[in-house]
C-alpha positions as CSV (number, residue, x, y, z in Angstrom):
1,X,113.8,121.2,108.0
2,X,112.7,118.7,105.5
3,X,109.7,116.5,106.1
4,X,111.6,113.3,106.0
5,X,113.9,114.5,108.8
6,X,111.1,114.9,111.3
7,X,110.4,112.1,113.7
8,X,107.4,111.3,116.0
9,X,109.6,112.5,118.9
10,X,109.7,115.9,117.4
11,X,105.9,116.2,117.4
12,X,105.5,116.4,121.2
13,X,104.3,112.9,121.9
14,X,105.0,111.5,125.4
15,X,106.9,108.3,126.1
16,X,103.7,106.1,126.4
17,X,102.4,107.3,123.1
18,X,105.8,106.9,121.4
19,X,105.9,103.3,122.7
20,X,102.5,102.7,121.0
21,X,103.9,104.2,117.8
22,X,106.9,102.0,118.0
23,X,104.8,98.9,118.6
24,X,102.7,99.8,115.6
25,X,105.8,99.9,113.5
26,X,105.4,103.6,112.4
27,X,108.8,105.1,111.6
28,X,108.3,108.5,109.9
29,X,105.2,110.7,110.3
30,X,103.2,111.6,107.3
31,X,102.8,115.2,106.2
32,X,99.3,115.5,107.7
33,X,100.5,114.0,111.0
34,X,103.3,116.5,111.1
35,X,100.8,119.3,110.6
36,X,98.0,118.1,112.8
37,X,99.5,116.4,115.8
38,X,101.4,119.4,117.3
39,X,98.3,121.6,116.8
40,X,96.0,119.1,118.6
41,X,98.5,118.6,121.5
42,X,98.9,122.4,122.1
43,X,96.2,125.1,122.1
44,X,92.5,124.8,121.8
45,X,91.7,125.9,118.2
46,X,89.2,124.1,116.1
47,X,90.9,122.4,113.1
48,X,89.9,121.4,109.6
49,X,92.5,119.0,108.2
50,X,92.6,118.3,104.5
51,X,94.6,115.3,103.3
52,X,94.4,112.7,100.7
53,X,93.0,109.3,101.5
54,X,95.5,106.9,102.9
55,X,97.8,109.5,104.5
56,X,97.4,108.5,108.1
57,X,94.5,110.7,109.2
58,X,93.4,108.3,111.9
59,X,96.8,108.5,113.7
60,X,96.8,112.3,113.1
61,X,93.9,112.7,115.5
62,X,94.1,109.4,117.4
63,X,97.6,109.8,118.9
64,X,96.8,113.2,120.4
65,X,93.5,111.9,121.7
66,X,95.1,108.9,123.5
67,X,97.7,111.2,125.0
68,X,95.3,113.9,126.2
69,X,92.6,111.5,127.6
70,X,94.8,109.3,129.7
71,X,93.1,110.1,133.0
72,X,89.9,108.6,134.2
73,X,86.6,110.5,134.0
74,X,83.0,109.5,134.6
75,X,81.7,110.8,131.2
76,X,82.3,110.5,127.5
77,X,85.1,112.8,126.5
78,X,85.4,112.4,122.8
79,X,83.0,111.5,119.9
80,X,84.2,110.3,116.6
81,X,81.7,110.1,113.7
82,X,82.4,107.8,110.8
83,X,80.3,107.4,107.6
84,X,80.2,103.5,107.6
85,X,80.1,100.8,110.2
86,X,83.2,99.3,108.7
87,X,85.2,102.5,109.1
88,X,83.8,102.9,112.7
89,X,85.1,99.4,113.6
90,X,88.4,100.1,112.0
91,X,88.9,103.4,113.6
92,X,88.0,102.0,117.1
93,X,90.5,99.2,116.6
94,X,93.2,101.7,115.5
95,X,92.6,103.9,118.6
96,X,92.7,100.9,120.9
97,X,96.0,99.9,119.4
98,X,97.5,103.2,120.4
99,X,96.6,102.7,124.0
100,X,99.3,101.2,126.3
101,X,97.3,101.4,129.6
102,X,93.8,101.2,130.8
103,X,92.7,104.6,129.6
104,X,91.3,105.9,127.4
105,X,88.7,103.3,126.8
106,X,87.1,103.2,123.3
107,X,83.7,101.9,122.4
108,X,82.2,101.5,118.9
109,X,78.4,101.8,118.1
110,X,76.8,101.2,114.7
111,X,73.6,100.0,113.2
112,X,73.1,96.3,112.5
113,X,74.8,95.3,115.8
114,X,73.1,94.4,119.1
115,X,71.7,97.6,120.7
116,X,71.5,95.8,124.1
117,X,75.2,94.9,124.0
118,X,76.1,98.5,123.0
119,X,74.0,99.9,125.9
120,X,75.7,97.6,128.4
121,X,79.1,98.7,127.1
122,X,78.3,102.4,127.3
123,X,77.0,101.9,130.9
124,X,80.2,100.4,132.0
125,X,81.9,103.7,131.1
126,X,84.0,104.8,128.2
127,X,86.1,107.7,127.2
128,X,85.9,107.7,123.4
129,X,82.8,106.7,121.4
130,X,83.2,105.9,117.7
131,X,80.0,105.5,115.7
132,X,77.9,106.0,112.7
133,X,75.4,109.0,112.7
134,X,72.3,106.9,112.7
135,X,73.2,104.7,115.7
136,X,74.7,107.7,117.6
137,X,71.3,109.4,117.2
138,X,69.5,106.3,118.4
139,X,71.6,106.3,121.6
140,X,71.1,110.0,122.2
141,X,67.3,109.6,121.9
142,X,67.3,106.7,124.3
143,X,69.5,108.6,126.8
144,X,72.1,105.8,126.8
145,X,74.7,108.3,125.4
146,X,75.4,111.9,126.5
147,X,77.7,114.2,124.7
148,X,77.0,117.3,126.7
149,X,80.4,117.2,128.4
150,X,82.6,116.0,125.6
151,X,86.0,117.7,125.1
152,X,86.5,116.6,121.5
153,X,84.1,116.2,118.5
154,X,85.8,114.6,115.5
155,X,84.1,114.3,112.2
156,X,86.1,111.9,110.1
157,X,85.9,111.5,106.3
158,X,83.7,114.6,106.2
159,X,83.2,114.7,102.4
160,X,82.1,111.1,102.3
161,X,79.6,111.8,105.1
162,X,78.1,114.5,102.9
163,X,78.1,112.3,99.8
164,X,76.1,109.7,101.7
165,X,73.4,112.2,102.8
166,X,74.3,112.6,106.5
167,X,74.0,116.4,106.6
168,X,70.8,116.5,108.7
169,X,72.1,113.8,111.1
170,X,75.4,115.6,111.6
171,X,73.6,118.9,112.4
172,X,71.3,117.1,114.9
173,X,74.3,115.5,116.7
174,X,76.2,118.8,116.7
175,X,73.1,120.4,118.3
176,X,73.4,118.1,121.4
177,X,77.1,118.2,121.8
178,X,79.0,120.4,124.2
179,X,79.2,123.8,122.5
180,X,82.7,124.4,124.0
181,X,84.1,121.1,122.7
182,X,87.0,121.2,120.4
183,X,85.9,120.3,116.9
184,X,88.2,118.5,114.5
185,X,87.1,117.8,110.9
186,X,89.1,115.5,108.6
187,X,88.3,115.4,104.9
188,X,90.0,114.4,101.7
189,X,88.4,117.3,99.9
190,X,86.9,120.7,100.9
191,X,83.5,121.1,99.3
192,X,81.2,124.0,100.1
193,X,79.0,122.1,102.6
194,X,82.1,121.3,104.7
195,X,82.9,125.0,105.0
196,X,79.2,125.7,105.7
197,X,79.2,123.3,108.6
198,X,82.4,124.8,109.9
199,X,80.9,128.3,109.8
200,X,77.8,127.2,111.6
201,X,79.4,125.1,114.4
202,X,83.1,125.7,114.6
203,X,83.4,129.4,115.1
204,X,87.1,130.3,114.7
205,X,89.0,127.5,113.1
206,X,92.2,126.9,111.1
207,X,92.7,124.8,108.0
208,X,95.8,122.6,107.7
209,X,96.5,120.7,104.6
210,X,99.5,118.8,103.2
211,X,101.4,120.4,100.3
212,X,99.7,120.0,97.0
213,X,101.2,117.3,94.9
214,X,100.5,116.5,91.3
215,X,98.1,113.6,91.3
216,X,98.8,111.2,88.4
217,X,96.9,108.1,87.7
218,X,98.3,105.0,89.3
219,X,100.0,102.7,86.9
220,X,97.8,99.9,88.1
221,X,95.1,98.1,86.1
222,X,92.2,97.9,88.5
223,X,89.5,95.3,87.9
224,X,86.9,93.4,89.9
225,X,85.3,90.0,89.5
226,X,81.8,89.2,90.8
227,X,82.1,85.8,92.4
228,X,80.3,83.9,95.2
229,X,82.1,83.5,98.5
230,X,82.5,79.7,98.2
231,X,83.9,80.1,94.7
232,X,86.5,82.7,95.4
233,X,89.3,80.0,95.8
234,X,88.5,78.8,92.3
235,X,88.6,82.3,90.9
236,X,92.0,82.9,92.6
237,X,93.5,79.7,91.1
238,X,92.4,80.8,87.6
239,X,93.9,84.2,88.1
240,X,97.2,82.8,89.3
241,X,97.4,80.3,86.4
242,X,96.4,82.7,83.6
243,X,98.9,85.4,84.8
244,X,102.5,85.0,83.6
245,X,104.9,84.9,86.6
246,X,102.3,85.7,89.2
247,X,104.0,87.3,92.2
248,X,101.6,88.9,94.5
249,X,99.9,89.7,97.8
250,X,96.4,88.3,98.5
251,X,94.6,90.3,101.2
252,X,92.0,88.7,103.5
253,X,90.0,90.3,106.3
254,X,90.8,87.8,109.1
255,X,93.6,85.6,110.3
256,X,91.4,82.5,109.9
257,X,90.8,83.4,106.3
258,X,94.5,83.9,105.7
259,X,95.4,80.4,107.2
260,X,92.5,78.7,105.3
261,X,93.4,80.2,102.0
262,X,97.1,79.5,102.4
263,X,96.3,75.9,103.2
264,X,94.0,75.4,100.2
265,X,96.6,76.9,97.8
266,X,99.4,74.8,99.3
267,X,97.3,71.6,98.8
268,X,97.0,72.5,95.1
269,X,100.7,72.8,94.7
270,X,101.3,76.6,94.9
271,X,104.2,78.3,96.6
272,X,102.3,80.2,99.2
273,X,102.6,81.4,102.8
274,X,100.3,83.2,105.3
275,X,101.2,86.3,107.3
276,X,99.1,87.7,110.1
277,X,99.3,88.9,113.7
278,X,99.7,85.4,115.3
279,X,102.9,84.7,113.3
280,X,105.9,85.0,115.6
281,X,108.5,87.7,114.6
282,X,111.2,85.2,113.8
283,X,108.8,83.2,111.5
284,X,107.6,86.4,110.0
285,X,111.1,87.4,108.9
286,X,111.7,84.0,107.4
287,X,108.4,84.2,105.4
288,X,109.3,87.7,104.1
289,X,112.8,86.6,103.2
290,X,111.5,83.7,101.1
291,X,108.9,86.0,99.5
292,X,111.5,88.6,98.6
293,X,113.7,86.0,97.0
294,X,110.6,84.7,95.1
295,X,110.9,81.2,96.6
296,X,107.4,81.9,97.8
297,X,105.4,83.6,95.0
298,X,102.0,84.1,96.8
299,X,101.7,85.8,100.2
300,X,98.3,85.7,101.9
301,X,98.1,88.5,104.5
302,X,95.8,90.6,106.7
303,X,96.0,94.4,106.5
304,X,97.7,94.7,109.9
305,X,100.3,92.1,109.2
306,X,101.1,93.6,105.7
307,X,102.0,97.0,107.2
308,X,105.6,97.9,106.7
309,X,106.1,95.4,103.8
310,X,108.0,97.1,101.1
311,X,108.7,94.6,98.3
312,X,109.2,95.8,94.7
313,X,108.3,93.9,91.6
314,X,104.9,92.6,92.7
315,X,102.7,91.7,89.7
316,X,99.4,91.5,91.5
317,X,97.5,92.6,94.5
318,X,94.3,90.6,95.1
319,X,91.5,91.8,97.4
320,X,90.1,88.4,98.3
321,X,87.6,90.3,100.4
322,X,86.1,93.7,99.5
323,X,88.0,96.3,101.5
324,X,86.1,98.2,104.2
325,X,86.9,101.6,102.8
326,X,88.8,103.4,100.0
327,X,91.7,104.1,102.3
328,X,92.3,100.4,102.9
329,X,91.9,99.8,99.2
330,X,94.4,102.4,98.2
331,X,96.9,101.1,100.7
332,X,96.6,97.6,99.4
333,X,96.8,98.2,95.7
334,X,99.7,100.7,96.2
335,X,102.0,97.8,96.9
336,X,102.1,97.0,93.2
337,X,102.8,99.3,90.3
338,X,105.7,101.0,92.0
339,X,108.8,102.7,90.6
340,X,107.1,103.4,87.3
341,X,106.3,99.7,86.8
342,X,102.8,98.5,85.9
343,X,100.8,96.4,88.2
344,X,97.4,94.7,88.4
345,X,94.8,94.9,91.2
346,X,91.9,92.4,91.2
347,X,89.1,92.7,93.7
348,X,86.6,89.8,94.4
349,X,83.1,91.1,95.0
350,X,80.2,89.0,96.2
351,X,76.9,89.5,94.3
352,X,75.2,91.0,97.3
353,X,78.1,93.6,97.7
354,X,77.3,95.4,94.4
355,X,75.8,98.4,96.3
356,X,78.8,98.8,98.5
357,X,81.0,98.4,95.4
358,X,79.3,101.3,93.7
359,X,80.3,103.6,96.6
360,X,83.8,102.3,96.6
361,X,84.2,102.8,92.8
362,X,83.3,106.5,92.9
363,X,85.6,107.0,95.9
364,X,88.4,105.1,94.2
365,X,88.1,107.2,91.1
366,X,88.6,110.4,93.1
367,X,91.5,109.0,95.2
368,X,93.5,107.1,92.6
369,X,92.5,108.8,89.3
370,X,91.8,105.3,88.0
371,X,88.8,103.3,87.0
372,X,87.7,100.1,88.8
373,X,86.3,98.1,85.9
374,X,84.4,94.8,85.9
375,X,85.9,91.7,84.2
376,X,84.6,88.2,83.8
377,X,86.2,85.3,85.6
378,X,88.2,83.5,82.8
379,X,86.9,80.1,81.7
380,X,88.9,76.9,82.3
381,X,89.4,76.6,78.6
382,X,90.9,80.1,78.4
383,X,93.2,79.4,81.4
384,X,94.4,76.1,79.9
385,X,95.0,77.6,76.5
386,X,97.2,80.3,78.1
387,X,99.1,77.7,80.2
388,X,99.8,75.6,77.2
389,X,101.0,78.5,75.2
390,X,103.3,79.7,78.0
391,X,104.6,76.2,78.8
392,X,105.4,75.5,75.2
393,X,107.2,78.9,74.9
394,X,109.2,78.2,78.0
395,X,110.1,74.7,76.7
396,X,111.4,76.2,73.4
397,X,113.5,78.7,75.3
398,X,114.9,76.1,77.5
399,X,116.1,73.8,74.7
400,X,117.2,76.6,72.5
401,X,114.4,76.8,69.9
402,X,113.3,80.5,70.2
403,X,111.7,81.0,66.9
404,X,107.9,80.5,67.0
405,X,105.5,80.2,64.2
406,X,101.8,79.6,63.9
407,X,102.2,76.1,62.7
408,X,104.3,75.1,65.7
409,X,102.0,76.7,68.2
410,X,98.9,75.0,66.6
411,X,100.7,71.7,66.9
412,X,101.6,72.4,70.5
413,X,98.0,73.0,71.4
414,X,97.0,69.8,69.7
415,X,99.7,67.9,71.4
416,X,98.9,69.1,74.9
417,X,95.2,68.4,74.4
418,X,96.0,65.0,73.2
419,X,98.4,64.3,76.0
420,X,95.8,65.2,78.7
421,X,93.1,63.3,76.9
422,X,94.7,59.9,77.5
423,X,94.4,58.9,73.8
424,X,97.8,57.5,72.8
425,X,97.1,57.6,69.0
426,X,96.1,61.2,69.1
427,X,99.1,62.0,71.3
428,X,101.5,60.2,68.9
429,X,100.0,62.1,65.9
430,X,100.3,65.4,67.7
431,X,103.9,64.8,68.8
432,X,104.8,64.0,65.2
433,X,103.4,67.3,64.2
434,X,105.5,69.1,66.8
435,X,108.6,67.2,65.6
436,X,107.9,68.2,62.0
437,X,107.4,71.9,63.0
438,X,110.6,72.0,65.1
439,X,112.6,70.4,62.3
440,X,111.7,73.2,59.9
441,X,114.7,75.5,59.1
442,X,115.7,77.8,62.0
443,X,117.8,81.0,61.5
444,X,121.0,80.3,63.3
445,X,122.2,83.9,63.4
446,X,119.2,85.8,64.8
447,X,116.2,84.7,66.8
448,X,113.0,86.7,66.0
449,X,111.8,86.7,69.6
450,X,114.8,87.6,71.7
451,X,117.4,88.7,69.2
452,X,120.0,86.4,70.7
453,X,122.4,84.2,68.9
454,X,121.9,80.4,69.0
455,X,124.4,78.0,67.5
456,X,125.0,74.4,68.1
457,X,128.4,72.9,69.1
458,X,127.4,69.6,67.5
459,X,127.1,69.7,63.7
460,X,124.8,66.7,63.8
461,X,122.4,68.2,66.3
462,X,119.2,69.9,65.3
463,X,119.9,73.6,64.4
464,X,119.6,75.8,67.4
465,X,119.0,73.1,70.0
466,X,121.1,72.8,73.1
467,X,123.7,70.1,73.4
468,X,122.3,67.6,76.0
469,X,124.5,65.9,78.5
470,X,125.6,62.4,77.5
471,X,123.6,60.9,80.4
472,X,120.3,62.2,79.0
473,X,121.2,61.1,75.5
474,X,121.8,57.6,76.9
475,X,118.5,57.7,78.8
476,X,116.7,58.7,75.6
477,X,118.3,55.9,73.7
478,X,117.2,53.4,76.3
479,X,113.6,54.8,76.4
480,X,113.3,54.6,72.7
481,X,114.9,51.2,72.3
482,X,112.3,49.1,70.5
483,X,109.7,51.9,70.8
484,X,108.4,54.6,68.5
485,X,110.2,57.9,69.4
486,X,107.0,59.8,68.9
487,X,105.1,57.6,71.3
488,X,107.8,58.1,73.9
489,X,107.9,61.9,73.4
490,X,104.1,62.0,73.8
491,X,104.3,59.9,77.0
492,X,107.0,62.2,78.4
493,X,104.9,65.3,77.7
494,X,101.9,63.7,79.3
495,X,103.7,62.7,82.5
496,X,105.5,66.1,82.7
497,X,102.6,68.5,81.9
498,X,99.4,66.4,82.0
499,X,98.6,67.0,85.7
500,X,99.0,70.7,85.5
501,X,96.9,70.9,82.4
502,X,94.1,68.6,83.7
503,X,90.7,70.3,83.8
504,X,90.0,68.5,87.1
505,X,92.5,70.9,88.7
506,X,89.8,73.6,88.5
507,X,86.4,73.7,90.1
508,X,83.2,75.2,88.7
509,X,82.2,78.8,89.0
510,X,78.6,80.0,88.5
511,X,77.9,82.1,85.5
512,X,79.4,85.6,86.1
513,X,79.5,84.8,89.8
514,X,75.8,85.7,89.7
515,X,73.2,85.1,92.3
516,X,70.6,82.3,91.9
517,X,67.1,83.3,90.9
518,X,65.9,82.8,94.5
519,X,68.6,85.2,95.9
520,X,67.9,87.8,93.2
521,X,64.2,87.7,94.0
522,X,63.2,90.9,95.9
523,X,60.0,92.2,97.4
524,X,59.2,95.9,97.3
525,X,57.6,97.1,100.6
526,X,55.7,100.1,101.7
527,X,56.8,101.0,105.2
528,X,54.9,103.5,107.4
529,X,58.1,105.3,108.5
530,X,59.2,108.6,106.9
531,X,61.1,111.8,107.4
532,X,58.6,113.1,109.9
533,X,59.5,110.1,112.1
534,X,63.2,111.1,111.8
535,X,64.1,108.5,109.2
536,X,66.5,108.9,106.3
537,X,67.7,106.1,104.0
538,X,70.6,105.1,106.3
539,X,68.3,104.8,109.3
540,X,65.7,102.8,107.3
541,X,68.5,100.4,106.4
542,X,69.5,100.2,110.1
543,X,65.9,99.6,111.1
544,X,65.5,96.5,108.9
545,X,69.0,95.3,109.8
546,X,68.1,95.3,113.5
547,X,64.5,94.0,112.9
548,X,65.5,91.0,110.7
549,X,69.2,90.5,111.8
550,X,70.4,91.0,108.2
551,X,73.3,93.1,106.8
552,X,72.2,96.6,106.0
553,X,73.4,96.2,102.4
554,X,70.5,93.8,101.8
555,X,68.1,96.7,102.3
556,X,68.1,98.1,98.7
557,X,66.4,100.9,96.6
558,X,65.3,103.0,99.6
559,X,63.0,105.9,98.9
560,X,62.0,108.0,101.9
561,X,59.0,110.4,101.8
562,X,57.5,112.5,104.5
563,X,55.2,109.9,105.9
564,X,56.4,106.6,104.4
565,X,59.2,104.8,102.8
566,X,59.7,102.2,100.0
567,X,62.3,99.6,100.3
568,X,63.4,96.4,98.5
569,X,64.3,93.3,100.4
570,X,65.3,89.7,99.5
571,X,62.1,87.6,99.2
572,X,62.7,85.6,102.4
573,X,63.6,88.7,104.4
574,X,60.6,90.7,103.0
575,X,58.2,87.9,103.9
576,X,59.5,87.8,107.5
577,X,59.2,91.5,107.8
578,X,55.5,91.3,106.7
579,X,54.9,88.6,109.2
580,X,56.4,90.6,112.0
581,X,54.4,93.6,111.0
582,X,51.1,91.6,111.2
583,X,51.9,89.9,114.5
584,X,53.7,92.7,116.5
585,X,52.0,96.1,117.0
586,X,55.4,97.6,117.9
587,X,56.7,97.0,114.4
588,X,55.8,99.6,111.8
589,X,53.0,98.9,109.4
590,X,54.1,97.6,106.0
591,X,52.7,95.9,103.0
592,X,53.8,95.0,99.5
593,X,54.1,98.1,97.2
594,X,51.0,98.0,95.0
595,X,53.0,99.6,92.1
596,X,55.6,96.8,92.0
597,X,55.6,93.6,90.1
598,X,55.4,91.7,93.4
599,X,51.9,93.0,94.2
600,X,49.2,90.4,94.0
601,X,45.8,91.6,95.2
602,X,44.1,89.5,97.8
603,X,40.5,89.9,98.9
604,X,40.9,88.6,102.4
605,X,44.0,90.0,104.1
606,X,42.8,91.4,107.4
607,X,45.0,94.1,108.9
608,X,45.3,95.0,112.6
609,X,42.1,97.1,112.4
610,X,40.1,94.2,111.1
611,X,39.1,95.9,107.8
612,X,40.6,94.8,104.5
613,X,44.2,95.7,104.4
614,X,44.0,95.7,100.6
615,X,41.6,98.7,100.6
616,X,43.7,100.5,103.1
617,X,46.8,99.8,101.1
618,X,45.4,101.6,98.0
619,X,44.2,104.6,100.1
620,X,47.4,105.0,102.1
621,X,49.7,104.4,99.1
622,X,48.0,106.6,96.5
623,X,47.7,109.6,98.8
624,X,51.3,109.3,100.0
625,X,52.6,108.6,96.5
626,X,50.9,111.7,95.2
627,X,52.5,113.9,97.8
628,X,55.9,112.3,97.1
629,X,55.7,112.7,93.4
630,X,54.8,116.4,93.7
631,X,57.9,116.9,95.9
632,X,60.1,115.2,93.4
633,X,58.8,117.2,90.4
634,X,59.2,120.4,92.4
635,X,62.9,119.6,93.1
636,X,63.6,118.5,89.5
637,X,62.2,121.8,88.2
638,X,64.8,123.6,90.4
639,X,62.2,125.5,92.5
640,X,64.0,127.5,95.2
641,X,63.4,126.8,98.8
642,X,62.7,123.0,98.3
643,X,63.0,121.1,101.6
644,X,63.1,117.4,102.1
645,X,61.1,116.5,105.2
646,X,61.0,120.2,106.3
647,X,64.8,120.5,106.6
648,X,67.2,122.2,104.3
649,X,68.8,119.9,101.7
650,X,72.5,120.6,101.1
651,X,73.9,120.0,97.6
652,X,77.4,118.8,97.0
653,X,79.5,118.2,93.9
654,X,77.9,116.6,90.9
655,X,78.0,112.9,91.0
656,X,80.6,111.4,88.5
657,X,77.9,109.1,87.1
658,X,75.1,111.6,86.7
659,X,74.8,115.4,86.3
660,X,72.1,115.5,89.0
661,X,73.4,117.0,92.3
662,X,73.1,114.8,95.4
663,X,70.7,115.7,98.1
664,X,68.6,114.2,100.9
665,X,65.7,113.6,98.4
666,X,64.9,109.9,98.5
667,X,64.0,109.6,94.9
668,X,67.4,111.0,93.8
669,X,69.1,108.8,96.4
670,X,67.6,105.7,94.6
671,X,68.4,107.0,91.2
672,X,72.0,107.9,92.1
673,X,72.7,104.4,93.3
674,X,71.0,102.7,90.4
675,X,72.9,104.7,87.8
676,X,76.2,104.0,89.5
677,X,75.7,100.3,89.2
678,X,74.9,99.5,92.8
């Protein structure tokens, strides 16, 4: 039986689960769903599922979970590990969308969110817990989460987990899980460490993978623009105007963003509509009908609302917000560049998202065989120049003058500039130049641009020009009665095109979308938390995220040694962290790194012990730095048996940006990210 003939009914799903599938709009199961769902519904074998990103892996394990865990229990029955908080939230939402009744209840836990709220949610009772390794370990240590009785242990995006240095965390969590639980491991690739984990924890297992297909680069130009959040609308307007025949999807994260962006574009005169979950079905069909017929050329949509949209001929996909993960990114950009046609995908990235972007770039390169390259936001002058060129070309085509030459285009540029400047003398001179250029001999038998034939039915008319209707000839005569024809033509051009070519149509964008000097300013801190305390780079980021109530991405350049860590924080956040450390004994000791440019010695800076913190800073730092440097040199020499923090460090595939293998070593963690542009 061919894959396309198989339906969800054939996979063994019950009526309630099939109703959820229908509600989601799923029609045909993907290859990995066909392979995985029956195995997870029947039998008890551990499974490793290998499938490319964006092939429906969440539904492959989520639908069987929802069907099997539909009865009430007083303990957690399934644990799903995700590499990032965004993926954890997305997976939790997806599992909840499969549920038609009260059970199973799904809870998400991740660093950077309120620990108290998560504890209350867990105490209320839950069936499935989705979380990141660091926060899962936090709850296990606090005793607010028990996985001793779980029936299912799911490790999602296994290869990305390893790439991000979660090997030790995964092993620690496995060690506290029910040894008889069924283990499901989903991964886009199958590196050696994945199989090593399988051999250690899974016992007997089977590998299922979709049939190998030839992976060819997507015919999509992938670029990103670095731009501040408040300036994204200006960047989008420039992208639309500089692109010939823009016809595309603009993706936002929330319904509110979709409505806001649609309204702002509509106010500027663009043919736009918004599509999200709050749009009634009848209205949704009308919006899509107008978009398919190109009466609406810009559709602003959320990811959920855009599912099932299959429209050919899209010129652009715009990620107005950086996607949560590579799967979402591939789904989005795959809506252009179809059927052998080329397409363009542009992603807007905030300056503070550069680190997250670096991870996304490497994952995108593996998944799409394409490069996500940076481009600068075009200047207003560049946009207007392109608009003038395109308008003049369209005008010539409309009136039958298809032949273009440099002299005419130069005159066009001058005319449009003059028309928008409000200088009637300059406009008249420029219009005269256009008239002279267009009156130059035109080949009546063959047009150099289109190869079409253009002849005039009126021997007295200008060669190649269309024959206007008498009513327009009469209007022209009346307009020019007693007036200079060139002045009239310049005025008509100004009224017709002046508004669309006005610079005031565009707002300002900061240079390269960069950060201000204050937001770029960072402080390098020594923190008395290390691997002996159970901290790795991810947990250090979560620690400061919880302490300062800031996004984890703002905790940068993390180096973790045995007894201490070095981190970089924005100036304001770093100052608050130092104040908290001085005032609150429960906060880890920290001070400015004496090796960084931020260090300014102070003679009187009493620490908690009353002695000079400055002197203690040098003693603590120099001793720890010496130990840390020796460990790095030992690793870089390739000495066997090297251990980071007393635990084995697994190596994965070489990083695409550097020949150095990845490991849990903090110095290489920092170097890897800095070399990848994050």
